[in-house]
C-alpha positions in Angstrom: -25.0 3.6 13.3 -23.4 6.6 12.0 -21.8 8.9 14.6 -22.4 12.7 14.5 -20.1 15.4 13.1 -17.3 16.2 15.5 -14.9 19.0 14.5 -11.3 18.8 15.8 -8.0 20.6 15.1 -5.5 20.2 12.3 -8.2 20.5 9.7 -9.5 17.0 10.9 -13.4 16.3 11.3 -15.2 13.1 11.9 -18.5 13.0 10.1 -21.2 10.5 9.0 -20.1 8.6 5.9 -21.9 9.2 2.6 -22.4 6.7 -0.2 -19.4 8.3 -2.1 -17.2 7.7 1.0 -18.1 4.1 0.8 -17.1 4.0 -3.0 -13.8 5.3 -1.7 -13.5 2.9 1.0 -13.8 0.0 -1.5 -11.2 1.4 -3.7 -8.7 2.1 -0.8 -9.1 -1.5 0.3 -7.7 -2.7 -2.9 -4.5 -0.6 -2.8 -1.6 -2.5 -1.1 0.4 0.5 -0.1 -2.7 1.5 2.0 -3.8 -2.0 3.2 -0.3 -3.3 4.0 -1.1 -3.2 7.7 -4.5 -4.7 7.4 -5.1 -8.5 7.7 -8.2 -8.8 5.5 -8.1 -7.3 1.9 -11.5 -7.1 0.3 -12.2 -7.7 -3.2 -14.4 -5.5 -5.3 -18.1 -5.0 -4.6 -21.0 -4.2 -6.6 -23.3 -1.2 -6.0 -25.9 -3.2 -4.6 -23.6 -4.8 -1.9 -22.1 -1.2 -1.3 -25.7 -0.1 -0.8 -26.4 -3.1 1.5 -23.3 -2.6 3.6 -23.9 1.0 4.1 -27.7 0.3 5.0 -26.4 -2.4 7.5 -23.9 -0.1 9.1 -26.4 2.7 9.3 -28.9 0.4 11.2 -26.3 -1.3 13.4 -27.0 -0.9 17.1 -23.6 -2.1 18.2 -21.4 0.1 16.2 -20.7 3.9 15.4 -18.8 4.8 12.2 -17.4 7.9 10.8 -15.7 9.2 7.8 -12.5 11.1 8.5 -12.4 14.3 6.6 -9.0 16.4 6.3 -9.6 19.7 5.0 -13.2 19.0 3.9 -11.8 15.9 1.9 -12.7 12.3 3.1 -9.4 10.6 3.8 -10.4 7.6 6.0 -12.7 6.1 8.4 -12.9 5.0 12.2 -15.2 3.6 14.4 -16.3 1.6 17.4 -17.5 -2.0 16.6 -19.1 -5.0 18.5 -20.1 -3.0 21.2 -21.3 -5.1 24.3 -23.9 -2.8 26.0 -24.0 -4.9 29.1 -20.2 -5.0 29.8 -19.8 -1.7 28.0 -16.7 -2.8 26.1 -16.1 -2.6 22.3 -13.4 -2.8 19.7 -12.1 0.4 17.9 -10.3 0.9 14.5 -9.1 3.4 12.3 -8.2 3.5 8.6 -6.3 6.2 6.6 -6.9 5.7 2.9 -4.7 8.5 1.5 -1.3 7.2 2.1 0.2 10.3 0.9 -1.1 12.0 4.2 0.5 9.5 6.6 2.4 11.4 9.4 0.4 14.6 9.4 -1.6 14.0 12.6 -4.6 13.1 11.1 -5.1 9.7 12.8 -4.0 11.1 16.1 -6.8 13.9 15.9 -9.5 11.2 14.7 -8.6 8.8 17.6 -8.8 11.7 20.0 -12.2 12.6 18.9 -13.5 9.2 18.7 -12.3 8.4 22.2 -13.8 11.6 23.7 -17.2 10.5 22.2 -16.8 7.0 23.4 -16.2 8.0 27.0 -18.5 11.1 27.0 -21.6 10.1 25.1 -21.6 6.3 24.8 -20.5 5.6 28.5 -18.3 2.7 27.7 -16.2 1.1 30.4 -13.4 -0.1 28.0 -12.2 -0.3 24.5 -9.6 -2.5 22.9 -8.0 -2.9 19.4 -5.7 -4.9 17.4 -3.1 -3.1 15.3 -0.3 -4.6 13.0 3.0 -4.1 15.1 4.8 -2.6 12.3 2.2 0.0 12.1 3.9 2.3 14.6 1.9 5.4 13.6 -1.4 3.8 14.3 -0.6 2.5 17.8 1.2 5.7 18.7 -1.9 7.7 17.6 -3.9 5.5 20.0 -1.5 5.8 22.8 -1.8 9.5 22.7 -5.4 9.2 23.6 -5.0 6.6 26.4 -4.4 3.1 24.9 -1.8 1.0 26.6 -0.3 -2.0 25.0 -1.5 -5.2 26.9 0.3 -7.8 24.7 1.2 -8.9 21.2 -0.6 -11.6 19.0 2.5 -13.2 17.3 2.1 -14.4 13.6 -1.5 -13.1 13.5 -1.8 -13.0 9.7 0.3 -13.5 6.5 0.9 -10.8 4.0 3.5 -10.5 1.1 5.5 -13.6 2.1 5.7 -12.8 5.8 3.9 -13.1 9.1 2.8 -10.1 10.9 2.5 -9.8 14.7 -0.3 -7.5 16.3 -0.2 -4.8 18.8 -3.1 -5.4 21.3 -4.2 -2.3 23.2 -6.9 -1.3 25.7 -8.1 2.1 26.9 -10.5 3.2 29.8 -12.1 6.7 30.5 -9.5 7.4 33.3 -6.7 6.7 30.9 -7.9 9.6 28.5 -5.6 12.4 28.9 -7.7 15.4 30.4 -5.8 17.9 28.3 -6.9 16.2 25.1 -10.7 16.7 25.7 -12.1 18.5 22.8 -15.1 20.9 22.9 -17.9 20.5 23.6 -16.9 18.3 26.5 -13.9 20.5 27.6 -16.2 23.5 27.7 -18.7 21.7 29.8 -16.0 20.3 32.2 -14.9 23.9 33.0 -18.2 25.2 33.8 -18.1 23.4 37.1 -14.7 24.8 38.2 
């Protein structure tokens, strides 16, 4: 399923992905400087395969996906996947495809918006994720929104002649910092005070 538009700070917005975004995602996944911290790399996809993937994602009942826009330009994607509605648990992920924009706070803002939606709209109990240990920017962005490291996965995947360990993290609604709550949820929570 595609998540709704969520406007944040720093010029960052989460919005439902478009067909053009799926084309961008495919190109980004072929760029070593962008995917160096991703285990799998994807090959090229035909237009029909891209259409099928978009249709499947849009109909999914166990995922919510967003494109990340920065100053109205699509720069990445994020989502919550494999939702187990009974245990209210799921995996999260983020991908910034514009490597020239790393370090600008885009991922931190996207994670903040995503997590606020997960806790306040989906009512999940816990989320977890796996991040390449050398990708300090990604795991720091997740920590700012309440993720805590629960371990490492040594030698998780092999890339460019070396093994990569992964940072394993989890978050709960009570670990989300109250001061990070974005509108409209912040506005609703202040009404009762």
